[in-house]
C-alpha positions in Angstrom: -4.1 9.1 -2.1 -3.3 11.8 0.0 0.3 10.6 2.1 -1.7 9.4 4.6 0.3 6.1 4.7 3.3 7.2 4.2 2.8 9.6 7.2 1.5 7.1 10.0 4.2 4.9 8.2 6.9 8.1 9.4 5.0 7.7 12.7 5.5 4.5 13.8 9.0 4.4 12.8 9.6 7.7 14.6 7.8 6.0 17.6 9.4 2.8 17.6 12.5 4.9 17.5 12.3 6.8 20.6 10.9 3.6 22.7 14.3 2.3 21.5 16.3 5.2 22.4 14.9 6.6 25.3 12.6 4.5 27.3 14.1 0.9 26.4 17.3 1.7 28.2 15.2 2.6 31.1 13.9 -1.0 31.4 14.9 -4.2 32.8 13.2 -7.6 33.1 9.4 -8.4 31.9 8.7 -5.1 31.1 11.9 -4.8 28.8 11.1 -7.9 26.9 6.7 -6.5 26.4 8.6 -3.4 25.0 10.9 -5.9 22.7 7.3 -7.1 21.6 6.0 -3.5 20.9 9.4 -2.3 18.9 8.8 -5.3 17.0 4.4 -5.1 16.3 5.9 -1.2 15.5 8.3 -2.5 12.9 6.0 -4.8 11.3 3.2 -2.4 11.3 5.1 0.4 9.7 6.9 -2.5 7.4 3.3 -3.0 5.8 1.7 0.3 5.8 5.2 1.1 3.3 4.7 -2.3 0.9 1.0 -0.8 1.1 1.7 2.2 -0.3 3.6 0.3 -3.0 1.9 -2.1 -3.8 -1.3 1.1 -3.8 1.0 2.9 -6.7 1.6 -0.1 -8.7 -2.1 -0.8 -9.3 -2.0 2.9 -10.1 0.2 3.4 -12.5 -0.7 -0.3 -14.0 -4.2 0.8 -15.0 -3.7 4.2 -15.8 -1.3 3.0 -18.7 -5.0 0.3 -19.4 -7.0 3.5 -19.2 -8.8 5.7 -21.5 -10.1 8.3 -18.7 -6.8 9.8 -18.0 -6.9 11.5 -21.1 -10.4 12.6 -20.6 -9.2 14.3 -17.3 -6.0 15.7 -17.0 -4.7 15.0 -13.3 -7.2 12.6 -12.1 -6.5 10.3 -9.5 -6.0 6.5 -9.5 -9.1 5.8 -7.4 -11.0 7.6 -10.7 -9.2 5.6 -12.7 -9.6 2.7 -11.2 -13.2 3.2 -11.3 -13.8 4.4 -14.9 -11.8 0.7 -15.7 -14.9 -1.6 -13.2 -17.6 0.4 -14.9 -16.4 -0.5 -18.4 -15.5 -4.2 -16.9 -19.7 -3.8 -16.7 -20.6 -2.6 -19.2 -18.6 -5.0 -21.1 -16.3 -2.3 -23.0 -13.3 -4.6 -21.8 -14.4 -8.6 -22.6 -11.3 -10.1 -23.8 -8.8 -7.3 -23.2 -6.1 -9.4 -22.9 -3.9 -6.1 -22.1 -6.0 -6.0 -18.8 -6.6 -9.8 -17.5 -2.8 -9.6 -18.2 -2.0 -6.4 -15.9 -4.9 -7.4 -13.4 -3.7 -11.0 -13.3 0.3 -9.1 -12.0 -1.7 -7.1 -9.2 -3.4 -9.9 -8.1 0.2 -12.3 -7.9 1.9 -9.0 -6.9 -0.2 -8.6 -3.9 -0.6 -12.9 -3.1 3.4 -12.7 -3.1 3.9 -10.3 -0.4 0.7 -11.8 1.9 3.5 -14.6 2.0 
């Protein structure tokens, strides 16, 4: 990952703080209510971006523990490891791999819990 999600979350945080500290005090009535709605949306979007980054990192960590690819190519990206494992699954090289099954199950359960 190139840090885009983290940068996006940071930008949302800065925008939220700017609206909260500079714009909101100048507003009243319906305009203030609308600004509060925007602040809530920014807060939710920021939290979602931060969570997605953590979920991606956890997926990469779990899959890299199971991959032989990392030993072959130092410094490989998480996407490379994921593609390697996908290829091995398609080729039947991971049939009956209990550790992979457990990791994929844990990744899926984590993602489902995050969705609420």
